C-alpha positions as CSV (number, residue, x, y, z in Angstrom):
1,X,27.5,-12.0,-21.6
2,X,28.6,-15.5,-23.1
3,X,26.4,-17.1,-25.6
4,X,25.7,-20.7,-26.6
5,X,24.1,-21.5,-30.2
6,X,22.7,-24.6,-31.0
7,X,21.2,-26.0,-33.9
8,X,18.1,-27.8,-32.4
9,X,14.7,-27.8,-33.3
10,X,13.5,-29.8,-29.9
11,X,13.9,-27.1,-27.8
12,X,11.3,-24.8,-29.1
13,X,8.7,-27.7,-27.7
14,X,10.0,-27.6,-24.7
15,X,10.2,-24.0,-25.2
16,X,5.6,-23.7,-25.7
17,X,5.1,-26.8,-22.9
18,X,7.1,-24.0,-20.3
19,X,4.7,-21.4,-21.2
20,X,1.7,-24.0,-21.4
21,X,2.4,-25.3,-17.6
22,X,2.5,-20.4,-16.7
23,X,-0.1,-20.0,-14.4
24,X,-1.6,-16.6,-13.6
25,X,-3.2,-15.1,-10.5
26,X,-6.2,-12.6,-10.9
27,X,-8.1,-9.8,-8.6
28,X,-11.5,-9.7,-8.3
29,X,-12.2,-6.4,-6.3
30,X,-15.9,-7.9,-5.8
31,X,-14.6,-10.6,-4.3
32,X,-11.9,-8.6,-2.6
33,X,-14.5,-6.3,-1.2
34,X,-17.0,-9.5,0.2
35,X,-14.6,-11.1,1.9
36,X,-13.7,-7.8,3.8
37,X,-17.2,-7.1,4.9
38,X,-17.2,-11.1,6.1
39,X,-14.5,-10.3,8.2
40,X,-16.2,-7.1,9.4
41,X,-19.3,-9.4,10.3
42,X,-19.8,-7.6,14.3
43,X,-17.7,-4.6,13.7
44,X,-20.4,-3.2,11.0
45,X,-23.0,-4.6,8.8
46,X,-22.3,-1.3,6.0
47,X,-21.9,-2.4,2.5
48,X,-18.8,-2.1,0.3
49,X,-19.2,-0.3,-3.3
50,X,-16.3,0.4,-5.5
51,X,-18.7,2.5,-7.9
52,X,-17.3,1.6,-12.0
53,X,-20.1,1.9,-13.1
54,X,-23.1,4.6,-13.7
55,X,-24.8,1.6,-12.7
56,X,-23.0,1.2,-9.1
57,X,-23.3,4.8,-8.9
58,X,-26.8,5.3,-9.3
59,X,-27.0,2.4,-6.5
60,X,-25.1,4.1,-4.2
61,X,-26.8,7.5,-4.8
62,X,-29.7,6.0,-4.1
63,X,-28.0,4.4,-0.3
64,X,-27.5,8.0,0.2
65,X,-30.3,9.8,-0.8
66,X,-32.5,7.5,1.5
67,X,-30.2,7.9,4.5
68,X,-30.4,11.6,4.9
69,X,-34.4,11.6,5.5
70,X,-33.8,10.8,8.9
71,X,-31.0,12.4,11.5
72,X,-28.5,11.0,10.3
73,X,-27.4,8.2,12.8
74,X,-23.8,6.7,13.5
75,X,-24.5,3.3,12.1
76,X,-26.0,5.9,9.0
77,X,-22.9,7.7,8.7
78,X,-20.4,4.5,8.4
79,X,-23.0,3.8,5.3
80,X,-23.2,6.9,3.8
81,X,-19.0,7.5,4.1
82,X,-18.5,4.1,2.7
83,X,-20.5,4.7,-0.1
84,X,-20.7,8.0,-0.9
85,X,-16.9,9.2,-0.2
86,X,-14.3,10.2,-2.5
87,X,-11.7,9.9,-1.1
88,X,-12.3,6.1,0.1
89,X,-13.1,5.4,-2.9
90,X,-9.6,6.1,-3.7
91,X,-8.6,4.0,-1.1
92,X,-10.4,1.3,-3.3
93,X,-8.8,2.2,-6.2
94,X,-5.6,2.4,-5.1
95,X,-5.8,-0.8,-3.3
96,X,-7.0,-2.8,-6.4
97,X,-4.4,-1.2,-8.6
98,X,-2.1,-3.0,-5.7
99,X,-3.3,-6.0,-5.6
100,X,-3.4,-6.5,-9.8
101,X,0.5,-5.3,-9.5
102,X,0.7,-8.1,-6.8
103,X,-0.9,-10.7,-9.3
104,X,1.5,-9.5,-12.2
105,X,4.6,-10.5,-10.4
106,X,3.8,-13.9,-11.2
107,X,2.6,-14.1,-14.0
108,X,6.3,-14.8,-17.1
109,X,7.3,-12.0,-19.4
110,X,5.5,-11.6,-23.3
111,X,8.6,-13.4,-25.0
112,X,10.4,-11.1,-27.9
113,X,9.5,-12.1,-31.6
114,X,12.5,-10.0,-33.4
115,X,12.9,-10.7,-37.7
116,X,15.1,-10.3,-39.3
117,X,16.5,-10.1,-43.4
118,X,19.8,-10.0,-45.0
119,X,20.3,-10.0,-48.9
120,X,24.0,-10.3,-50.2
121,X,24.3,-10.4,-53.3
122,X,21.8,-12.9,-55.0
123,X,21.7,-14.7,-51.3
124,X,19.0,-14.2,-49.1
125,X,18.9,-14.4,-45.5
126,X,15.2,-14.5,-43.5
127,X,15.8,-14.8,-39.2
128,X,13.0,-15.6,-36.9
129,X,14.2,-15.2,-33.3
130,X,11.9,-16.2,-30.4
131,X,13.3,-14.8,-26.6
132,X,12.3,-15.4,-23.7
133,X,13.6,-15.1,-20.6
134,X,14.7,-18.7,-19.0
135,X,15.5,-17.7,-15.6
136,X,11.5,-16.2,-15.8
137,X,9.9,-19.5,-16.3
138,X,11.8,-22.1,-14.1
139,X,10.9,-19.4,-11.5
140,X,7.5,-19.4,-12.2
141,X,6.2,-21.9,-9.6
142,X,8.0,-19.8,-7.1
143,X,7.0,-16.3,-8.0
144,X,3.3,-17.1,-8.1
145,X,3.5,-18.6,-4.6
146,X,4.9,-14.9,-3.8
147,X,2.1,-13.3,-5.3
148,X,-0.3,-14.8,-3.5
149,X,1.8,-14.0,-0.7
150,X,1.4,-10.2,-1.9
151,X,-2.5,-10.7,-2.4
152,X,-3.2,-11.5,0.8
153,X,-1.7,-9.0,1.9
154,X,-3.1,-6.8,-0.7
155,X,-7.0,-8.3,0.9
156,X,-5.5,-7.4,4.9
157,X,-4.9,-4.0,4.0
158,X,-8.4,-3.3,2.1
159,X,-9.5,-4.4,5.3
160,X,-7.9,-2.6,7.6
161,X,-8.3,0.8,5.4
162,X,-12.2,-0.2,6.0
163,X,-11.4,-0.2,9.2
164,X,-9.6,2.9,9.6
165,X,-12.1,4.8,7.6
166,X,-15.0,3.3,9.4
167,X,-13.0,4.7,12.7
168,X,-12.8,7.7,11.6
169,X,-16.3,8.1,10.2
170,X,-17.5,7.5,13.9
171,X,-15.1,10.4,15.6
172,X,-15.8,12.8,13.6
173,X,-19.8,11.7,13.5
174,X,-19.3,12.2,17.2
175,X,-17.5,15.2,18.0
176,X,-19.8,17.3,15.4
177,X,-23.1,16.3,17.9
178,X,-21.3,17.2,20.2
179,X,-20.3,20.4,19.3
180,X,-24.0,21.7,18.7
181,X,-24.6,20.6,22.1
182,X,-21.6,23.0,23.5
183,X,-23.0,25.8,21.3
184,X,-26.6,25.7,22.9
185,X,-24.9,25.4,26.3
186,X,-22.2,28.1,26.1
187,X,-25.0,30.6,24.7
188,X,-27.0,30.1,27.6
189,X,-24.0,31.0,29.9
190,X,-23.3,34.1,27.2
191,X,-26.8,35.1,28.0
192,X,-27.0,34.9,31.4
193,X,-23.0,36.7,31.8
194,X,-25.5,39.2,29.9
195,X,-27.6,40.0,31.8
196,X,-25.9,40.3,34.9
197,X,-23.3,42.7,33.1
198,X,-26.5,44.7,32.4
199,X,-27.6,45.1,35.9
200,X,-24.3,45.7,37.4
201,X,-24.2,48.7,34.9
202,X,-27.6,49.6,35.9
203,X,-26.8,49.5,39.8
204,X,-24.1,50.9,40.0
205,X,-25.5,54.3,37.6
206,X,-27.9,54.6,40.8
207,X,-24.8,53.9,43.1
208,X,-26.1,50.3,44.5
209,X,-22.3,49.1,43.0
210,X,-18.9,49.6,43.2
211,X,-16.9,50.0,39.9
212,X,-15.1,47.1,41.1
213,X,-18.1,44.6,40.8
214,X,-19.0,46.2,38.2
215,X,-16.1,45.3,36.5
216,X,-16.3,41.6,37.7
217,X,-19.4,41.2,35.8
218,X,-18.1,42.4,33.0
219,X,-15.5,40.2,32.9
220,X,-17.9,37.7,32.9
221,X,-19.6,38.8,29.8
222,X,-16.2,38.9,27.7
223,X,-15.2,35.3,29.0
224,X,-18.9,34.4,27.7
225,X,-18.5,35.7,24.8
226,X,-15.4,34.8,23.6
227,X,-15.6,31.4,24.7
228,X,-19.5,31.4,22.6
229,X,-17.5,32.9,19.6
230,X,-15.0,30.1,19.3
231,X,-17.3,27.3,20.4
232,X,-20.2,28.8,17.1
233,X,-16.4,28.2,15.4
234,X,-16.0,24.5,16.2
235,X,-19.4,23.7,15.5
236,X,-18.7,25.0,12.0
237,X,-14.9,23.0,12.0
238,X,-16.5,19.4,13.6
239,X,-20.1,19.7,10.7
240,X,-17.4,20.4,7.9
241,X,-14.9,17.6,9.3
242,X,-18.0,15.3,8.8
243,X,-18.9,16.5,5.3
244,X,-15.7,16.1,4.3
245,X,-15.5,12.6,5.0
246,X,-19.1,12.2,4.2
247,X,-17.8,13.1,0.7
248,X,-21.0,15.4,1.0
249,X,-22.1,17.5,-2.6
250,X,-24.4,21.0,-2.2
251,X,-27.8,19.2,-2.5
252,X,-26.8,16.8,0.1
253,X,-25.0,19.1,2.7
254,X,-28.6,21.1,2.6
255,X,-30.1,17.7,3.6
256,X,-27.8,16.6,6.5
257,X,-29.6,16.1,9.8
258,X,-27.3,15.3,13.3
259,X,-29.6,14.0,16.3
260,X,-29.7,16.0,19.2
261,X,-27.7,14.5,21.3
262,X,-25.3,11.3,21.6
263,X,-27.2,7.6,22.0
264,X,-27.0,6.8,25.5
265,X,-24.6,5.6,27.8
266,X,-25.0,1.3,27.5
267,X,-26.5,-0.1,30.8
268,X,-23.3,-2.2,31.2
269,X,-19.5,-1.9,30.2
270,X,-17.9,-3.7,27.7
271,X,-15.5,-6.4,29.9
272,X,-12.2,-7.2,30.1
273,X,-13.0,-10.9,29.5
274,X,-15.6,-10.0,26.1
275,X,-12.8,-7.9,25.2
276,X,-9.6,-10.6,25.0
277,X,-11.7,-13.2,23.4
278,X,-13.0,-11.3,20.7
279,X,-9.7,-10.1,20.4
280,X,-7.4,-13.4,18.9
281,X,-4.8,-14.0,16.3
282,X,-7.1,-13.4,13.4
283,X,-6.0,-9.1,14.5
284,X,-5.5,-7.6,10.9
285,X,-2.3,-6.0,12.3
286,X,-1.1,-9.6,13.0
287,X,-1.9,-11.0,10.1
288,X,-0.4,-7.7,7.7
289,X,2.9,-8.7,10.0
290,X,2.5,-12.2,9.2
291,X,1.8,-11.7,5.9
292,X,4.8,-9.1,5.1
293,X,7.1,-11.2,6.3
294,X,6.2,-14.0,4.3
295,X,6.5,-11.9,0.8
296,X,10.1,-11.1,2.2
297,X,11.1,-14.5,2.2
298,X,9.8,-15.9,-0.6
299,X,11.0,-12.2,-3.1
300,X,14.9,-13.0,-1.5
301,X,14.4,-17.3,-2.1
302,X,13.2,-15.6,-5.8
303,X,15.3,-13.1,-6.6
304,X,18.7,-14.7,-5.4
305,X,19.4,-15.8,-8.2
306,X,19.0,-13.3,-10.3
307,X,21.0,-11.1,-8.3
308,X,24.2,-13.6,-9.7
309,X,22.9,-13.8,-13.1
310,X,20.5,-13.9,-15.8
311,X,19.4,-16.6,-18.6
312,X,17.7,-15.1,-21.8
313,X,17.1,-18.5,-24.2
314,X,16.2,-17.5,-27.8
315,X,14.4,-19.7,-30.4
316,X,15.3,-19.3,-34.2
317,X,13.8,-20.5,-37.4
318,X,15.9,-19.3,-40.5
319,X,16.1,-20.1,-44.5
320,X,18.6,-19.3,-46.5
321,X,17.6,-18.6,-50.9
322,X,20.4,-18.6,-53.5
323,X,19.9,-18.7,-56.8
324,X,16.2,-20.6,-56.6
325,X,18.6,-23.0,-53.9
326,X,16.4,-23.2,-50.4
327,X,18.2,-24.0,-46.9
328,X,16.0,-24.0,-43.6
329,X,17.1,-24.3,-40.7
330,X,16.4,-23.7,-36.9
331,X,18.0,-24.1,-33.5
332,X,18.6,-22.1,-30.0
333,X,20.9,-19.6,-28.1
334,X,21.7,-19.0,-24.8
335,X,23.0,-15.8,-23.1
336,X,24.4,-15.7,-19.7
337,X,25.0,-12.6,-17.7
338,X,28.5,-12.8,-15.9
339,X,28.6,-11.3,-12.3
340,X,32.2,-9.5,-13.6
341,X,31.4,-5.5,-12.5
342,X,28.6,-6.1,-10.3
343,X,28.2,-9.2,-8.1
344,X,25.0,-8.5,-6.6
345,X,26.1,-8.6,-3.3
346,X,23.9,-4.9,-2.3
347,X,21.1,-6.6,-3.9
348,X,21.5,-9.6,-1.2
349,X,22.0,-7.3,1.5
350,X,18.9,-5.0,0.9
351,X,17.0,-8.4,1.1
352,X,18.3,-10.0,3.7
353,X,17.4,-6.3,5.6
354,X,13.7,-6.3,4.5
355,X,13.6,-9.8,5.3
356,X,15.2,-9.2,9.0
357,X,12.7,-6.0,9.2
358,X,10.2,-7.9,8.4
359,X,10.5,-10.3,11.1
360,X,10.8,-7.7,13.6
361,X,7.8,-6.2,12.8
362,X,6.1,-8.8,13.1
363,X,7.8,-9.4,16.8
364,X,7.0,-5.7,17.5
365,X,3.3,-6.5,16.6
366,X,2.8,-10.0,18.4
367,X,4.8,-8.3,21.6
368,X,2.4,-4.9,21.2
369,X,-0.7,-6.0,20.7
370,X,-1.7,-7.6,23.7
371,X,-0.2,-3.8,25.6
372,X,-2.5,-1.8,22.4
373,X,-5.1,-3.6,23.5
374,X,-4.8,-2.9,27.7
375,X,-4.4,0.2,27.2
376,X,-7.4,0.8,24.8
377,X,-10.0,-1.0,27.3
378,X,-8.5,1.0,30.3
379,X,-9.2,4.3,28.7
380,X,-12.4,2.8,27.2
381,X,-13.3,2.0,30.7
382,X,-12.0,4.6,32.7
383,X,-14.2,7.3,29.7
384,X,-17.4,5.1,30.6
385,X,-17.2,5.6,34.7
386,X,-16.4,9.2,34.6
387,X,-19.4,9.3,31.4
388,X,-21.6,7.4,33.9
389,X,-20.4,9.1,37.1
390,X,-21.9,12.4,35.5
391,X,-25.2,10.5,34.9
392,X,-26.0,8.7,38.0
393,X,-24.2,11.8,40.4
394,X,-22.9,14.5,39.8
395,X,-25.8,16.6,37.3
396,X,-29.0,14.5,39.9
397,X,-27.0,16.6,42.6
398,X,-26.5,19.7,40.7
399,X,-30.2,19.5,39.7
400,X,-31.2,19.8,43.8
401,X,-28.5,22.5,44.3
402,X,-30.3,24.5,41.5
403,X,-33.6,24.1,43.0
404,X,-32.4,24.9,46.2
405,X,-31.3,28.1,44.8
406,X,-34.5,29.3,43.8
407,X,-36.1,28.2,46.7
408,X,-33.7,30.8,48.6
409,X,-33.9,33.8,45.9
410,X,-37.2,33.5,46.1
411,X,-37.1,33.8,49.7
412,X,-34.5,36.7,49.5
413,X,-31.9,34.9,51.1
414,X,-29.6,34.7,48.1
415,X,-29.4,37.5,45.1
416,X,-29.8,38.1,41.7
417,X,-26.0,38.0,40.7
418,X,-25.9,34.8,43.1
419,X,-28.7,33.2,41.6
420,X,-27.3,34.0,37.6
421,X,-23.8,32.8,38.8
422,X,-24.9,29.4,40.1
423,X,-26.9,29.2,36.8
424,X,-23.3,29.9,34.6
425,X,-22.1,27.2,37.0
426,X,-24.8,24.7,36.5
427,X,-24.3,24.6,32.7
428,X,-20.2,24.1,33.3
429,X,-21.2,21.2,34.7
430,X,-23.5,20.1,32.2
431,X,-20.9,20.6,29.6
432,X,-18.4,18.8,31.6
433,X,-21.2,16.2,31.5
434,X,-20.7,16.0,27.5
435,X,-17.2,15.9,27.7
436,X,-17.3,12.5,29.4
437,X,-20.0,11.2,26.8
438,X,-18.2,12.7,24.1
439,X,-14.4,11.1,25.2
440,X,-16.5,7.8,26.4
441,X,-18.0,7.2,22.4
442,X,-14.2,8.0,20.8
443,X,-12.9,5.6,23.6
444,X,-15.4,2.9,22.2
445,X,-14.9,3.9,18.6
446,X,-11.1,3.3,19.7
447,X,-11.8,-0.2,21.1
448,X,-13.5,-1.4,18.8
449,X,-10.5,-0.5,16.1
450,X,-8.1,-2.6,18.6
451,X,-9.8,-5.2,19.1
452,X,-10.2,-5.9,15.5
453,X,-6.3,-5.3,15.0
454,X,-5.7,-1.6,13.8
455,X,-5.1,-0.2,17.2
456,X,-6.3,3.3,18.4
457,X,-5.7,4.9,20.7
458,X,-8.7,7.3,22.7
459,X,-6.9,10.4,24.4
460,X,-9.0,10.4,28.0
461,X,-8.1,14.5,29.0
462,X,-9.3,15.7,31.9
463,X,-13.5,17.4,32.1
464,X,-14.2,20.2,33.9
465,X,-14.8,19.7,37.3
466,X,-17.1,21.2,39.8
467,X,-14.5,23.2,40.7
468,X,-13.5,24.8,37.6
469,X,-17.5,25.2,36.8
470,X,-17.4,27.3,39.7
471,X,-14.7,28.8,39.8
472,X,-16.5,32.1,38.4
473,X,-18.9,32.3,41.2
């Protein structure tokens, strides 16, 4: 450390001027929430609330109470989660903390005041030091610009968190409803298989059925019982998952009602042209990658000088008294760190790597944005086409077959076991239609998130086919 000491009263004036010129970035979480809500107009109309006061909590509780008075629609489920979920509230609070930290990085560290008293014989020496980092003052404008970049990034991250939460709520809501639907049909299959097994047992007892035929009917029964048991758990798991993401209390859980089925399919699917118009350069993932690159580049520009040295400026005022004589004076002291043992090359390498990584991440995001959108749209359109095919073609056809089977049974052309087996087959096809409908609404939620810039890939699996439903016939 090299120290320069100079008597100069004018330096205190210059330092005070520098401190007066210092600005500061601030964070207003209410404005941040309003900006996120405005940017998500069309994606959701839900209100964003960070519960900090009793008034906020009462307002949120009133919203939730009102929404739980009726079967919970998807839109209502989103509002309940955003107003009620503790985990989502934690995300908002963490973003607030991150934004405050970003704003703090654009401020000058507080100066240090040191007081010194020295007695030597009859001499009394009093000295006051005011010290601050000179480079902090000189780099203030650049650090403020970097802080603003970090605040922009924090705002984008807040919006992305909201999108992720909404997408998760939509998926949990869809799963909870479809699991309830599957349970009802699984119960029907079980009852049909149970009746077949009991009838086969009685027919074997009177000699009208072989052991093999009875064993086959009993196999249908055991399969149906197993499926019913698993489906019962799936209903509980899906409902509990929705409860967790909504953040419901014990009293609220008792009031939770879900619709009996998912909404009807839209008359027409979204077109590729429509999706392409909505997805623009305003996508959140692109904005976030750009903000990260800008922040890394500005950080590198500011911190590079600090990797070589640091400069500390101290202003002091001194008074010496000796047998009634008083002498006063002042000046400044400059301390410069010497790069002897550490030249800062590793710190500069780290910053170079971070900037390079941010640049490549931006390139990857730009390159992948169109690709993820095409994949997500393909999943959406595939799911729509399959669900529509079940609705328009397969279910009406199976209903007609069921009517014909009843007529054949009444005409004694088929037996009771054939009729029961066909009933199980019909239920299996309805369950496959439920699967197709679930996949559509899951892919719809994923596409909406991808359009706005939070890529989410829906899983398009093979739903049950007509052949699968009739496998046990």
